[in-house]
NUKOL-461200 format. One record per residue (C-alpha): x, y negated, z; residue number from 1. Coordinates in steps of 0.05 Angstrom, whole numbers, padded with zeros to 5 digits. Each point is the difference from the previous one (the first is absolute). Example, Ala and Ser with C-alpha at 12.3 -4.5 7.8 and 13.67 -1.06 7.14 Angstrom:
<atom X="00246" Y="00090" Z="00156" nr="1"/>
<atom X="00027" Y="-00069" Z="-00013" nr="2"/>
***
This chain:
<atom X="-00060" Y="-01046" Z="-00671" nr="1"/>
<atom X="-00045" Y="00051" Z="00033" nr="2"/>
<atom X="00015" Y="00025" Z="00069" nr="3"/>
<atom X="00029" Y="00070" Z="-00003" nr="4"/>
<atom X="-00021" Y="00017" Z="00072" nr="5"/>
<atom X="-00040" Y="00066" Z="-00004" nr="6"/>
<atom X="-00073" Y="00000" Z="00018" nr="7"/>
<atom X="-00017" Y="00023" Z="00070" nr="8"/>
<atom X="-00052" Y="00054" Z="00012" nr="9"/>
<atom X="-00045" Y="-00053" Z="00030" nr="10"/>
<atom X="00004" Y="-00043" Z="-00062" nr="11"/>
<atom X="-00016" Y="00061" Z="-00043" nr="12"/>
<atom X="-00061" Y="00013" Z="00043" nr="13"/>
<atom X="-00024" Y="-00072" Z="-00007" nr="14"/>
<atom X="00011" Y="-00001" Z="-00076" nr="15"/>
<atom X="-00039" Y="00064" Z="-00010" nr="16"/>
<atom X="-00056" Y="-00022" Z="00046" nr="17"/>
<atom X="-00009" Y="-00065" Z="-00039" nr="18"/>
<atom X="00001" Y="00038" Z="-00065" nr="19"/>
<atom X="-00052" Y="00051" Z="00024" nr="20"/>
<atom X="-00046" Y="-00050" Z="00036" nr="21"/>
<atom X="00007" Y="-00056" Z="-00051" nr="22"/>
<atom X="00000" Y="-00053" Z="00056" nr="23"/>
<atom X="00039" Y="-00023" Z="00060" nr="24"/>
<atom X="-00061" Y="00013" Z="00045" nr="25"/>
<atom X="-00008" Y="00071" Z="-00027" nr="26"/>
<atom X="00074" Y="00015" Z="00009" nr="27"/>
<atom X="-00004" Y="-00025" Z="00072" nr="28"/>
<atom X="-00057" Y="00047" Z="00013" nr="29"/>
<atom X="00037" Y="00060" Z="-00030" nr="30"/>
<atom X="00061" Y="-00014" Z="00043" nr="31"/>
<atom X="-00040" Y="-00023" Z="00060" nr="32"/>
<atom X="00038" Y="-00065" Z="00007" nr="33"/>
<atom X="-00015" Y="-00074" Z="-00003" nr="34"/>
<atom X="-00007" Y="-00034" Z="-00068" nr="35"/>
<atom X="00054" Y="-00054" Z="00012" nr="36"/>
<atom X="00053" Y="00055" Z="00008" nr="37"/>
<atom X="-00018" Y="00029" Z="-00068" nr="38"/>
<atom X="00002" Y="-00069" Z="-00032" nr="39"/>
<atom X="00068" Y="-00016" Z="00029" nr="40"/>
<atom X="00028" Y="00067" Z="-00023" nr="41"/>
<atom X="-00025" Y="-00011" Z="-00071" nr="42"/>
<atom X="00028" Y="-00070" Z="-00004" nr="43"/>
<atom X="00067" Y="00024" Z="00026" nr="44"/>
<atom X="00002" Y="00058" Z="-00049" nr="45"/>
<atom X="-00016" Y="-00043" Z="-00061" nr="46"/>
<atom X="00053" Y="-00051" Z="00021" nr="47"/>
<atom X="00052" Y="00054" Z="00012" nr="48"/>
<atom X="-00014" Y="00038" Z="-00065" nr="49"/>
<atom X="-00006" Y="-00063" Z="-00042" nr="50"/>
<atom X="-00062" Y="00026" Z="-00037" nr="51"/>
<atom X="-00074" Y="-00009" Z="00009" nr="52"/>
<atom X="-00032" Y="00066" Z="00019" nr="53"/>
<atom X="-00074" Y="-00019" Z="-00002" nr="54"/>
<atom X="-00046" Y="-00049" Z="-00033" nr="55"/>
<atom X="-00067" Y="-00019" Z="00029" nr="56"/>
<atom X="-00060" Y="00016" Z="-00043" nr="57"/>
<atom X="-00071" Y="-00007" Z="00025" nr="58"/>
<atom X="00023" Y="00000" Z="00071" nr="59"/>
<atom X="00041" Y="00064" Z="-00008" nr="60"/>
<atom X="00075" Y="00012" Z="-00003" nr="61"/>
<atom X="00019" Y="00031" Z="-00066" nr="62"/>
<atom X="00070" Y="00026" Z="-00015" nr="63"/>
<atom X="00037" Y="-00042" Z="-00052" nr="64"/>
<atom X="00023" Y="00034" Z="-00064" nr="65"/>
<atom X="00073" Y="-00005" Z="00021" nr="66"/>
<atom X="-00015" Y="00034" Z="00066" nr="67"/>
<atom X="-00036" Y="00061" Z="-00030" nr="68"/>
<atom X="00063" Y="00042" Z="-00001" nr="69"/>
<atom X="00014" Y="-00019" Z="00072" nr="70"/>
<atom X="-00068" Y="00025" Z="00021" nr="71"/>
<atom X="00007" Y="00065" Z="-00038" nr="72"/>
<atom X="00065" Y="00013" Z="00038" nr="73"/>
<atom X="-00035" Y="-00023" Z="00064" nr="74"/>
<atom X="-00052" Y="00054" Z="-00008" nr="75"/>
<atom X="00054" Y="00053" Z="-00006" nr="76"/>
<atom X="00035" Y="-00026" Z="00061" nr="77"/>
<atom X="-00065" Y="00001" Z="00039" nr="78"/>
<atom X="-00014" Y="00072" Z="-00020" nr="79"/>
<atom X="00070" Y="00020" Z="00024" nr="80"/>
<atom X="-00012" Y="-00037" Z="00065" nr="81"/>
<atom X="-00065" Y="00036" Z="00010" nr="82"/>
<atom X="00035" Y="00067" Z="-00013" nr="83"/>
<atom X="00054" Y="-00021" Z="00048" nr="84"/>
<atom X="-00051" Y="-00016" Z="00054" nr="85"/>
<atom X="-00033" Y="00068" Z="-00011" nr="86"/>
<atom X="00067" Y="00035" Z="00006" nr="87"/>
<atom X="00017" Y="-00038" Z="00064" nr="88"/>
<atom X="-00069" Y="00017" Z="00028" nr="89"/>
<atom X="00011" Y="00074" Z="-00015" nr="90"/>
<atom X="00069" Y="-00003" Z="00031" nr="91"/>
<atom X="-00029" Y="-00032" Z="00062" nr="92"/>
<atom X="-00045" Y="00062" Z="00006" nr="93"/>
<atom X="00058" Y="00047" Z="-00014" nr="94"/>
<atom X="-00029" Y="00021" Z="-00068" nr="95"/>
<atom X="00045" Y="00047" Z="-00039" nr="96"/>
<atom X="00049" Y="00002" Z="00059" nr="97"/>
<atom X="00023" Y="00063" Z="00035" nr="98"/>
<atom X="00049" Y="00005" Z="00058" nr="99"/>
<atom X="00033" Y="00065" Z="00019" nr="100"/>
<atom X="00027" Y="00011" Z="00070" nr="101"/>
<atom X="00015" Y="00055" Z="00049" nr="102"/>
<atom X="00000" Y="00009" Z="00074" nr="103"/>
<atom X="00021" Y="00050" Z="00053" nr="104"/>
<atom X="-00061" Y="00034" Z="00032" nr="105"/>
<atom X="00004" Y="-00037" Z="00066" nr="106"/>
<atom X="-00014" Y="-00066" Z="-00035" nr="107"/>
<atom X="-00042" Y="00027" Z="-00057" nr="108"/>
<atom X="-00056" Y="00033" Z="00040" nr="109"/>
<atom X="-00030" Y="-00061" Z="00032" nr="110"/>
<atom X="00039" Y="-00063" Z="-00015" nr="111"/>
<atom X="00007" Y="00005" Z="-00075" nr="112"/>
<atom X="-00075" Y="00009" Z="-00013" nr="113"/>
<atom X="-00014" Y="-00062" Z="00041" nr="114"/>
<atom X="00050" Y="-00040" Z="-00041" nr="115"/>
<atom X="-00029" Y="00030" Z="-00064" nr="116"/>
<atom X="-00069" Y="-00024" Z="00020" nr="117"/>
<atom X="00028" Y="-00070" Z="00012" nr="118"/>
<atom X="00033" Y="00000" Z="-00068" nr="119"/>
<atom X="-00063" Y="00022" Z="-00036" nr="120"/>
<atom X="-00039" Y="-00055" Z="00035" nr="121"/>
<atom X="00050" Y="-00050" Z="-00026" nr="122"/>
<atom X="00008" Y="00030" Z="-00070" nr="123"/>
<atom X="-00064" Y="00040" Z="-00014" nr="124"/>
<atom X="00024" Y="00027" Z="-00068" nr="125"/>
<atom X="00069" Y="00023" Z="00022" nr="126"/>
<atom X="00020" Y="00074" Z="-00006" nr="127"/>
<atom X="00045" Y="00034" Z="00050" nr="128"/>
<atom X="00039" Y="00065" Z="-00001" nr="129"/>
<atom X="00019" Y="00021" Z="00070" nr="130"/>
<atom X="00044" Y="00061" Z="00014" nr="131"/>
<atom X="00018" Y="00032" Z="00067" nr="132"/>
<atom X="00073" Y="00020" Z="00004" nr="133"/>
<atom X="00049" Y="00031" Z="00047" nr="134"/>
<atom X="00056" Y="-00048" Z="00018" nr="135"/>
<atom X="00050" Y="00038" Z="-00042" nr="136"/>
<atom X="-00044" Y="-00007" Z="-00062" nr="137"/>
<atom X="00002" Y="-00076" Z="00002" nr="138"/>
<atom X="00066" Y="-00005" Z="-00038" nr="139"/>
<atom X="-00026" Y="00036" Z="-00062" nr="140"/>
<atom X="-00066" Y="-00038" Z="00003" nr="141"/>
<atom X="00036" Y="-00067" Z="-00003" nr="142"/>
<atom X="00060" Y="00016" Z="-00045" nr="143"/>
<atom X="-00043" Y="00037" Z="-00052" nr="144"/>
<atom X="-00046" Y="-00061" Z="-00004" nr="145"/>
<atom X="-00062" Y="00037" Z="00026" nr="146"/>
<atom X="-00020" Y="-00059" Z="00043" nr="147"/>
<atom X="00020" Y="-00068" Z="00026" nr="148"/>
<atom X="00010" Y="00015" Z="00074" nr="149"/>
<atom X="-00005" Y="00052" Z="00056" nr="150"/>
<atom X="-00025" Y="-00011" Z="00071" nr="151"/>
<atom X="00050" Y="00034" Z="00046" nr="152"/>
<atom X="00006" Y="00019" Z="00074" nr="153"/>
<atom X="00075" Y="00006" Z="-00007" nr="154"/>
<atom X="00057" Y="-00033" Z="-00038" nr="155"/>
<atom X="00064" Y="00026" Z="-00030" nr="156"/>
<atom X="00059" Y="-00028" Z="-00038" nr="157"/>
<atom X="-00005" Y="00001" Z="-00076" nr="158"/>
<atom X="00035" Y="-00045" Z="-00050" nr="159"/>
<atom X="-00061" Y="-00008" Z="-00045" nr="160"/>
<atom X="-00055" Y="-00007" Z="00053" nr="161"/>
<atom X="-00014" Y="-00057" Z="00048" nr="162"/>
<atom X="-00041" Y="00005" Z="00063" nr="163"/>
<atom X="-00042" Y="-00058" Z="00025" nr="164"/>
<atom X="-00034" Y="-00002" Z="00068" nr="165"/>
<atom X="-00073" Y="00019" Z="-00001" nr="166"/>
<atom X="-00026" Y="00004" Z="00071" nr="167"/>
<atom X="00019" Y="00023" Z="00070" nr="168"/>
<atom X="-00038" Y="00056" Z="00033" nr="169"/>
<atom X="00001" Y="00041" Z="00064" nr="170"/>
<atom X="-00017" Y="00070" Z="00022" nr="171"/>
<atom X="-00057" Y="00034" Z="00038" nr="172"/>
<atom X="-00009" Y="00065" Z="00036" nr="173"/>
<atom X="-00058" Y="00037" Z="-00033" nr="174"/>
<atom X="-00039" Y="00053" Z="00038" nr="175"/>
<atom X="-00066" Y="00037" Z="-00002" nr="176"/>
<atom X="-00051" Y="-00028" Z="00048" nr="177"/>
<atom X="00005" Y="00064" Z="00043" nr="178"/>
<atom X="00075" Y="-00004" Z="00006" nr="179"/>
<atom X="00029" Y="-00018" Z="00069" nr="180"/>
<atom X="00031" Y="-00064" Z="-00028" nr="181"/>
<atom X="-00063" Y="-00025" Z="-00033" nr="182"/>
<atom X="-00027" Y="-00037" Z="00061" nr="183"/>
<atom X="00066" Y="-00036" Z="00013" nr="184"/>
<atom X="00003" Y="-00075" Z="-00011" nr="185"/>
<atom X="00073" Y="00006" Z="-00019" nr="186"/>
<atom X="00052" Y="00056" Z="-00005" nr="187"/>
<atom X="00076" Y="00003" Z="00000" nr="188"/>
<atom X="00044" Y="00036" Z="-00049" nr="189"/>
<atom X="00019" Y="00050" Z="00054" nr="190"/>
<atom X="-00073" Y="00016" Z="00014" nr="191"/>
<atom X="-00014" Y="00012" Z="-00073" nr="192"/>
<atom X="00062" Y="00045" Z="-00007" nr="193"/>
<atom X="-00026" Y="00044" Z="00056" nr="194"/>
<atom X="-00055" Y="00026" Z="-00046" nr="195"/>
<atom X="00002" Y="00041" Z="-00064" nr="196"/>
<atom X="00007" Y="-00048" Z="-00058" nr="197"/>
<atom X="-00028" Y="-00003" Z="-00070" nr="198"/>
<atom X="00043" Y="-00041" Z="-00046" nr="199"/>
<atom X="00041" Y="-00014" Z="-00061" nr="200"/>
<atom X="00069" Y="00032" Z="-00005" nr="201"/>
<atom X="00050" Y="-00049" Z="00032" nr="202"/>
<atom X="00046" Y="00014" Z="-00059" nr="203"/>
<atom X="-00051" Y="-00035" Z="-00044" nr="204"/>
<atom X="00010" Y="-00076" Z="-00001" nr="205"/>
<atom X="-00072" Y="-00013" Z="00022" nr="206"/>
<atom X="00006" Y="00055" Z="00053" nr="207"/>
<atom X="00063" Y="-00034" Z="00025" nr="208"/>
<atom X="-00039" Y="-00064" Z="00011" nr="209"/>
<atom X="-00050" Y="00038" Z="00042" nr="210"/>
<atom X="00052" Y="00039" Z="00039" nr="211"/>
<atom X="00043" Y="-00061" Z="00016" nr="212"/>
<atom X="-00039" Y="-00011" Z="00064" nr="213"/>
<atom X="00027" Y="00066" Z="00027" nr="214"/>
<atom X="00069" Y="-00004" Z="-00030" nr="215"/>
<atom X="00011" Y="-00069" Z="00029" nr="216"/>
<atom X="-00009" Y="00027" Z="00071" nr="217"/>
<atom X="00036" Y="00066" Z="-00012" nr="218"/>
<atom X="-00064" Y="00039" Z="00013" nr="219"/>
<atom X="-00010" Y="00072" Z="-00019" nr="220"/>
<atom X="-00063" Y="00009" Z="-00042" nr="221"/>
<atom X="-00029" Y="00059" Z="-00035" nr="222"/>
<atom X="-00041" Y="-00006" Z="-00064" nr="223"/>
<atom X="-00039" Y="00065" Z="00002" nr="224"/>
<atom X="-00039" Y="-00016" Z="-00064" nr="225"/>
<atom X="00033" Y="-00038" Z="-00056" nr="226"/>
<atom X="-00039" Y="-00033" Z="-00056" nr="227"/>
<atom X="00022" Y="-00042" Z="-00060" nr="228"/>
<atom X="-00050" Y="-00057" Z="00006" nr="229"/>
<atom X="-00033" Y="-00040" Z="00054" nr="230"/>
<atom X="-00069" Y="00018" Z="-00025" nr="231"/>
<atom X="00015" Y="00074" Z="00011" nr="232"/>
<atom X="00028" Y="-00016" Z="00069" nr="233"/>
<atom X="-00067" Y="-00033" Z="00017" nr="234"/>
<atom X="-00038" Y="00060" Z="-00024" nr="235"/>
<atom X="00041" Y="00044" Z="00047" nr="236"/>
<atom X="-00010" Y="-00047" Z="00058" nr="237"/>
<atom X="-00075" Y="00003" Z="-00015" nr="238"/>
<atom X="00004" Y="00074" Z="00016" nr="239"/>
<atom X="00034" Y="-00016" Z="00067" nr="240"/>
<atom X="00063" Y="00038" Z="-00020" nr="241"/>
<atom X="00046" Y="-00051" Z="00032" nr="242"/>
<atom X="00016" Y="-00074" Z="00005" nr="243"/>
<atom X="00034" Y="-00043" Z="-00052" nr="244"/>
<atom X="00036" Y="-00066" Z="-00010" nr="245"/>
<atom X="-00024" Y="-00040" Z="-00060" nr="246"/>
<atom X="00007" Y="-00071" Z="-00025" nr="247"/>
<atom X="-00055" Y="-00051" Z="00007" nr="248"/>
<atom X="-00011" Y="-00006" Z="-00075" nr="249"/>
<atom X="-00016" Y="00074" Z="-00007" nr="250"/>
<atom X="-00050" Y="-00002" Z="00057" nr="251"/>
<atom X="-00028" Y="-00070" Z="-00014" nr="252"/>
<atom X="-00071" Y="00025" Z="-00013" nr="253"/>
<atom X="-00002" Y="00057" Z="00050" nr="254"/>
<atom X="-00043" Y="-00034" Z="00053" nr="255"/>
<atom X="-00054" Y="-00008" Z="-00053" nr="256"/>
<atom X="00003" Y="00068" Z="-00034" nr="257"/>
<atom X="00028" Y="00049" Z="00051" nr="258"/>
<atom X="-00041" Y="00004" Z="00065" nr="259"/>
<atom X="00038" Y="00063" Z="00022" nr="260"/>
<atom X="00070" Y="-00032" Z="-00003" nr="261"/>
<atom X="00028" Y="-00050" Z="00049" nr="262"/>
<atom X="00056" Y="-00051" Z="-00012" nr="263"/>
<atom X="00042" Y="-00010" Z="00062" nr="264"/>
<atom X="00049" Y="-00059" Z="00003" nr="265"/>
<atom X="00073" Y="00019" Z="00014" nr="266"/>
<atom X="00033" Y="-00035" Z="00059" nr="267"/>
<atom X="00068" Y="-00009" Z="-00034" nr="268"/>
<atom X="00008" Y="-00049" Z="-00059" nr="269"/>
<atom X="-00005" Y="00037" Z="-00066" nr="270"/>
<atom X="00010" Y="-00052" Z="-00055" nr="271"/>
<atom X="00017" Y="00022" Z="-00071" nr="272"/>
<atom X="00002" Y="-00036" Z="-00067" nr="273"/>
<atom X="-00031" Y="00015" Z="-00067" nr="274"/>
<atom X="00025" Y="-00024" Z="-00067" nr="275"/>
<atom X="-00016" Y="-00014" Z="-00073" nr="276"/>
<atom X="00050" Y="00033" Z="-00046" nr="277"/>
<atom X="00010" Y="-00025" Z="-00072" nr="278"/>
<atom X="00052" Y="-00001" Z="-00054" nr="279"/>
<atom X="00052" Y="-00053" Z="00009" nr="280"/>
<atom X="00004" Y="-00016" Z="-00074" nr="281"/>
<atom X="-00075" Y="-00012" Z="-00012" nr="282"/>
<atom X="-00048" Y="-00053" Z="00026" nr="283"/>
<atom X="-00068" Y="00025" Z="00021" nr="284"/>
<atom X="-00064" Y="-00032" Z="-00027" nr="285"/>
<atom X="-00041" Y="-00052" Z="00035" nr="286"/>
<atom X="-00055" Y="00052" Z="00007" nr="287"/>
<atom X="00048" Y="00047" Z="00035" nr="288"/>
<atom X="00023" Y="-00057" Z="00045" nr="289"/>
<atom X="-00073" Y="-00013" Z="00017" nr="290"/>
<atom X="-00010" Y="00073" Z="00019" nr="291"/>
<atom X="00061" Y="-00001" Z="00045" nr="292"/>
<atom X="-00025" Y="-00065" Z="00033" nr="293"/>
<atom X="-00067" Y="00032" Z="00014" nr="294"/>
<atom X="00031" Y="00065" Z="00025" nr="295"/>
<atom X="00047" Y="-00038" Z="00047" nr="296"/>
<atom X="-00060" Y="-00038" Z="00027" nr="297"/>
<atom X="-00039" Y="00064" Z="00013" nr="298"/>
<atom X="00059" Y="00034" Z="00034" nr="299"/>
<atom X="00016" Y="-00061" Z="00043" nr="300"/>
<atom X="-00073" Y="-00002" Z="00021" nr="301"/>
<atom X="00000" Y="00074" Z="00017" nr="302"/>
<atom X="00062" Y="-00009" Z="00043" nr="303"/>
<atom X="-00031" Y="-00059" Z="00037" nr="304"/>
<atom X="-00064" Y="00039" Z="00013" nr="305"/>
<atom X="00037" Y="00059" Z="00031" nr="306"/>
<atom X="00055" Y="-00038" Z="00037" nr="307"/>
<atom X="00005" Y="00017" Z="00073" nr="308"/>
***
């Protein structure tokens, strides 16, 4: 009775190689292996199947009549394996894959593009859709299925959304190079509060993160110019209209691109956490997980570079 154990992919490769090459030596060359391994596989196969697959004619291996149908099926299997390998190769490059994500501006301006570059290097054919959202827009983005996750500088309670730690950051005092604080090696919260401030409304969740340094010490502070986003705050500081407090992710590339703006370390500890928000009832894709991994690495590196 023939063995009903299914053929392995390796056995299928060997059978087809012998059929195509017409010899053990030729099959060994096709598969780039030693001849004895091909011979052993063929003997094992014929013993297991209980049929003779080849006859030798003029030094060549010729399929027996009873094995003709087997080899017709073998060709079909090989074609499907080739197609499978092509599909896997395309998937490895991110072909026909798109990930959609969103981020608050403080993470989106510098950190997200760095992570996107890393993802494209890993999966050259992948497509990305990246949106910049206010914190309050994250719920609709996730629950309406517009994207897989949102990078957040704040967390809140919601029965359908889970928050996972992304990275820890800290704050800087940001001033024009002509401002009295610009030459300082370090400043305190009280020293910052003594000057007119440019900032985000403390009622805004991101603004509350930035204002926490003053609130924690019970300091009076006056935001004379309010702006919605950190990039606008930087533009106002560039005009020397006041000083600001911003997070290290927003200002990560300032030393390279902004010669007129100075980053001054703050004496007091100013840690804060960022998060990835996603729907609790859905798993994110492996490509999305790779993006988050890359983003976390970029943000951790930025925090290490600017640690005081």
